[in-house]
Each structure stands twice: as C-alpha cells, then as structure tokens.
N, C-alpha and C positions, 0 to 999 in steps of 0.2 A: 663576759663578765653580765653581757646585757642578759641571756640564760636565766642567771643569777639574781637580775632586778625582776625582772618579770615573773620568777616564781615565787622571791621573796612578796610583793606587790600583789599576787594570789593570796598568796597564805594570809597576808593581812586581811583582804577583802572579803577573804571567805569561800572562794570559787574557785576553778581554773575552766578556761574553754573547752576542756575534754566534756566538763558535766552541763554545759548550758544544752539547751533544746535549741536544732536549727527548725525554727518556723516551714513549714508548709505555703507554698505562695499561692494564694487564693485568687479568683476570679474577680479583679476590680470592679469591675460593672456589676457583678452579682452583688457586691456589698456596697456599691452605691446606690444602689437601687432600691435596695432592700433590706440592709442592716442597720443599727442603729445603735448607739450605746447603750445600755441598760441600769447596769449597776456599778456604782464607783467604790465598792467595800472592799474589792482585793485589789492592793496595789500589786503590779508586774513592772515589766523595764522590757523595751526592747531596744536592741544594738543593730540600727538598720544601716545594713554594708552595703554602699554602694560601688559593685564590679564594672560599672559601666563607664564608658568615655567622655560619657556628659552628665555635665549637672543632672538632679531631679528635683522636684517637691513633695513633702509630705504632709499628708492634711489627715485631721483625726475626723471621724464621723462623729456628730454629737447626738444629745438625748432627741433630737427634733431629727435627725437624719439630714442634718445640714454641714456640709464639709466647713474645717474651722483649719486653715492653714498654720504650719507649726513652725517648718524651716526650707529653703534651698539646701540642699546635700551635693558638695562639690565633686566631680568626679572622682573615682577610687578613693573614697575617705567613708568616713561613719560616726555615726555620735548614737549617743544611749537617750533614748528616750524615755521618762517616767509614764509609766501609764494604768490601766486597770484591765483584769482579766475580758470582760466584756465589752471593752472598747475597738472598734475596728478602725485600721487606717489604711489609707491607699496612696499609692505610689504615683507621680502623673507625669511626663515627659517637662522639664524646665519651659515655664512661660510659653505651654500649648495654649495657648486662649481663657476662656474665664470660666476657670476650674475650681471656682468655689459654687458653680451650680452642677447640680448634680446631672450625669450625662454629657461632661462639657469635658473639653482636654484630651490628650491623647495618655491613657490611662495604660500601667504596664504591670501593676500587681499589688495586690491586697494582704494584710497580716493582720491574725489576731494573736495578743500574747497570751500563751498558754500555762509559763512558771508562774506560781506567785511568789513573790522575795524573801516572803517566810522560810521557801525552801533553803534560802543561801546557795543556790546554783550558780548564780550570776542572773546576767539582761538574757532573755530570748534572743538567738540571733534571726534576723529578718536579712538574708539576700538578696539583694537587688541584680536583675540581670544575669546572676551566676550561672553557668551550665557545667555539667561535668560533674560536680561537685555531692553528688548523692551517695547516700550509704546504701550499698544492694542490701534485697530484699532475702532473708534467710535463706528461704528457697531457693535463690540465684546461686549461691552462697554454695550450698549442697549439690546441685547443680554442676558448678566450676570444679570442685572437690572430685566428683564422680566421675568428672570427663577426664582430669589429672589422671585420675587412679586405672582408669579405662587404657590411657593412653600408656602410662607407665606397665600396665599388666601385660598390655600386646606388646610392645617391644622386650618386655623380658622374654614373654613367650617364644617371641621371633628369634631373641640372640642364642635359646635353648635349640632350637630346632635347626639352625642353621650351625651349630658347636658338633652337632650329632653326625 
C-alpha cells in the first residue's frame, strides 16, 4: 500500500527518485572562500539528506559571498530547499562556532544545484555524510563484467580438462 501511495505521489508531482540528480559533494572551504551566488534566474531545488547521526547547519552563500543561515537539519532527516542553479550551499557541523563568518565552523561539505525545476525530474539530491552510495563509472562496470567472464571461462575450461 505504501509503495502505491509513493508511486501515486510521484506521478502527481511529475518525477521519481530514479530521475533525480545526485549532486557531487564539493569542497566546502573552496565554496566558502571563492564562490558567490551570481544569478537568480534559473529556479532549482535541492533535497538535503542528512545521513549523519548529528544535526548539521545549512548555509547559502549570497551575492556578496557571505553566509546566510537557512536551517538546522536534524540527524537522519531531509528537507527540500528552493534555490537557483548558481547558488552555492555549504553544510557545517551544528553549532560549530561563528559559522556566519567565512572560514569559521567545522565545514562538512558543499553543493551546487544542477537541474532546473523546469526539467520536471524533482529536486537534486544532496547526500550529507553518505558513504558507499555512489554509482560506479562505466569503466568499472566493464572491468567487473570482464573479470566475471574470465573467471567463468577459466572454470569452464578446467571442468573440460578434468572430464577428459
């Protein structure tokens, strides 16, 4: 029943999680010290997903390069933040000092939205603290499949040699 409700909700909204873009984690220090928001013309949204067992603070870097506090995201929770394509976001450990000033606080990661809302694929996914959830590169898949093929061929050849 829950799957049916989720599928119906996804159909109504017009996207599925499979279509969403998982954002790469960016260096928060680089974002904090060199990036600024540049344009507010292409709407986007980010679903911040906190996989950590502690709360985190979410900050937007405005047009002047200053941090703007948006929310504290509880441990193991998520929320969708409307934004724009060129707006950088940084994540800091909850209550880690004067985090409104550049270069302060315990920075965890950073993100930039990639998918405009007009694409109708849902918000980009910003995984905070997730490990091992990345999709392997095509070359890695090819090497893995080739390795299984070689192991299978060697096992088959060995069984023919033993049978004779």
